[in-house]
C-alpha positions as semicolon CSV with decimal commas, in nm:
position;residue;x (nm);y (nm);z (nm)
1;X;7,498;-1,911;1,720
2;X;7,691;-2,211;1,597
3;X;7,664;-2,319;1,288
4;X;7,779;-2,601;1,049
5;X;8,204;-2,623;0,993
6;X;8,204;-2,583;0,599
7;X;8,565;-2,642;0,422
8;X;8,521;-2,295;0,272
9;X;8,529;-2,144;0,652
10;X;8,847;-1,923;0,762
11;X;9,013;-2,049;1,101
12;X;8,851;-1,802;1,306
13;X;8,526;-1,912;1,162
14;X;8,597;-2,255;1,282
15;X;8,686;-2,168;1,574
16;X;8,380;-1,973;1,662
17;X;8,161;-2,235;1,550
18;X;8,324;-2,420;1,808
19;X;8,207;-2,221;2,098
20;X;7,832;-2,186;2,244
21;X;7,811;-1,852;2,272
22;X;7,402;-1,782;2,262
23;X;7,358;-2,120;2,544
24;X;7,603;-1,936;2,776
25;X;7,460;-1,616;2,738
26;X;7,078;-1,836;2,774
27;X;7,267;-1,944;3,129
28;X;7,409;-1,615;3,234
29;X;7,095;-1,432;3,187
30;X;6,859;-1,679;3,326
31;X;7,114;-1,688;3,608
32;X;7,064;-1,337;3,682
33;X;6,712;-1,344;3,697
34;X;6,740;-1,624;3,924
35;X;6,960;-1,452;4,157
36;X;6,791;-1,135;4,150
37;X;6,460;-1,318;4,204
38;X;6,545;-1,625;4,465
39;X;6,357;-1,525;4,784
40;X;6,684;-1,471;5,101
41;X;6,905;-1,501;4,837
42;X;6,946;-1,898;4,764
43;X;6,922;-1,936;4,415
44;X;7,149;-2,276;4,384
45;X;6,842;-2,519;4,375
46;X;6,687;-2,302;4,047
47;X;7,048;-2,221;3,887
48;X;7,106;-2,610;3,915
49;X;6,816;-2,725;3,724
50;X;6,827;-2,479;3,509
51;X;7,172;-2,590;3,419
52;X;7,021;-2,957;3,382
53;X;6,681;-2,809;3,145
54;X;6,968;-2,618;2,913
55;X;7,157;-2,888;2,867
56;X;6,884;-3,097;2,761
57;X;6,770;-2,847;2,537
58;X;7,095;-2,766;2,367
59;X;7,151;-3,073;2,157
60;X;6,808;-3,034;1,987
61;X;6,906;-2,659;1,970
62;X;7,237;-2,705;1,770
63;X;7,059;-2,941;1,555
64;X;6,767;-2,813;1,490
65;X;6,803;-2,417;1,534
66;X;7,176;-2,444;1,491
67;X;7,165;-2,699;1,182
68;X;7,463;-2,837;1,310
69;X;7,491;-3,179;1,144
70;X;7,760;-3,331;1,256
71;X;7,749;-3,528;1,547
72;X;8,090;-3,461;1,725
73;X;8,055;-3,088;1,685
74;X;7,713;-3,112;1,884
75;X;7,896;-3,299;2,164
76;X;8,207;-3,077;2,172
77;X;7,918;-2,738;2,209
78;X;7,797;-2,937;2,446
79;X;8,052;-3,040;2,645
80;X;8,144;-2,633;2,598
81;X;7,888;-2,568;2,762
82;X;7,917;-2,819;3,057
83;X;8,215;-2,632;3,143
84;X;8,112;-2,275;3,047
85;X;7,841;-2,329;3,310
86;X;8,047;-2,489;3,585
87;X;8,307;-2,181;3,566
88;X;8,060;-1,938;3,564
89;X;7,792;-2,120;3,840
90;X;8,027;-2,287;4,051
91;X;7,937;-2,118;4,395
92;X;7,560;-2,203;4,347
93;X;7,664;-2,604;4,246
94;X;7,887;-2,575;4,521
95;X;7,592;-2,462;4,724
96;X;7,333;-2,676;4,568
97;X;7,539;-3,038;4,621
98;X;7,601;-2,852;4,981
99;X;7,232;-2,841;5,032
100;X;7,199;-3,217;4,878
101;X;7,484;-3,359;5,135
102;X;7,275;-3,239;5,424
103;X;6,924;-3,320;5,293
104;X;7,076;-3,690;5,198
105;X;7,340;-3,758;5,456
106;X;7,380;-4,121;5,346
107;X;7,502;-4,031;4,954
108;X;7,819;-4,107;4,813
109;X;7,923;-3,716;4,870
110;X;8,052;-3,559;5,200
111;X;8,012;-3,226;5,242
112;X;8,339;-3,076;5,328
113;X;8,518;-3,230;5,000
114;X;8,303;-3,088;4,777
115;X;8,341;-2,744;4,748
116;X;8,723;-2,777;4,677
117;X;8,663;-3,052;4,398
118;X;8,381;-2,851;4,238
119;X;8,606;-2,497;4,263
120;X;8,903;-2,690;4,166
121;X;8,735;-2,826;3,853
122;X;8,569;-2,496;3,743
123;X;8,894;-2,346;3,793
124;X;9,057;-2,590;3,552
125;X;8,847;-2,730;3,335
126;X;8,815;-2,385;3,110
127;X;9,202;-2,381;3,123
128;X;9,195;-2,775;2,998
129;X;8,960;-2,693;2,761
130;X;9,027;-2,391;2,588
131;X;9,401;-2,546;2,520
132;X;9,187;-2,826;2,340
133;X;8,952;-2,550;2,134
134;X;9,335;-2,433;2,056
135;X;9,489;-2,761;1,940
136;X;9,133;-2,830;1,714
137;X;9,205;-2,475;1,621
138;X;9,592;-2,488;1,502
139;X;9,490;-2,848;1,361
140;X;9,254;-2,707;1,150
141;X;9,453;-2,428;1,030
142;X;9,743;-2,650;0,985
143;X;9,772;-2,778;0,576
144;X;10,013;-3,081;0,690
145;X;9,685;-3,299;0,726
146;X;9,536;-3,410;0,441
147;X;9,214;-3,315;0,313
148;X;8,914;-3,511;0,394
149;X;8,846;-3,751;0,051
150;X;9,197;-3,632;-0,119
151;X;9,495;-3,876;-0,101
152;X;9,804;-3,723;-0,085
153;X;10,115;-3,893;-0,231
154;X;10,459;-3,818;-0,140
155;X;10,714;-3,816;-0,430
156;X;11,053;-3,997;-0,366
């Protein structure tokens, strides 16, 4: 469970508090259950709507259950949840948006561009996000930045 980052936390503690493992686990188990229970094997829409429901509940969950008071940490956890869900359910999301484009041909999305776009995002977004997380962890580990509430003067 994500928890507030404390100044006494180790670098590994700070890093693990930036990853929404419990939300990701909830999405994985729900996705598996919906995939197994879907009539005819088409679980695209239920998985998409479950993703949206979990996404809407995340800010309250992080604040009330996880006791994360920092807005930026909650936002970071929310974006991490979106990226993890995108990489875990990219085929279902592709199927959902293709079905949507077929049902509503007037939408601004075209069926041929959906699959490469979502698949590309599912491949690239987690890699880029991991690089961002590693840079944040490196920054947190570094002793070269001034601590909050303390001024550092350079002696000449």
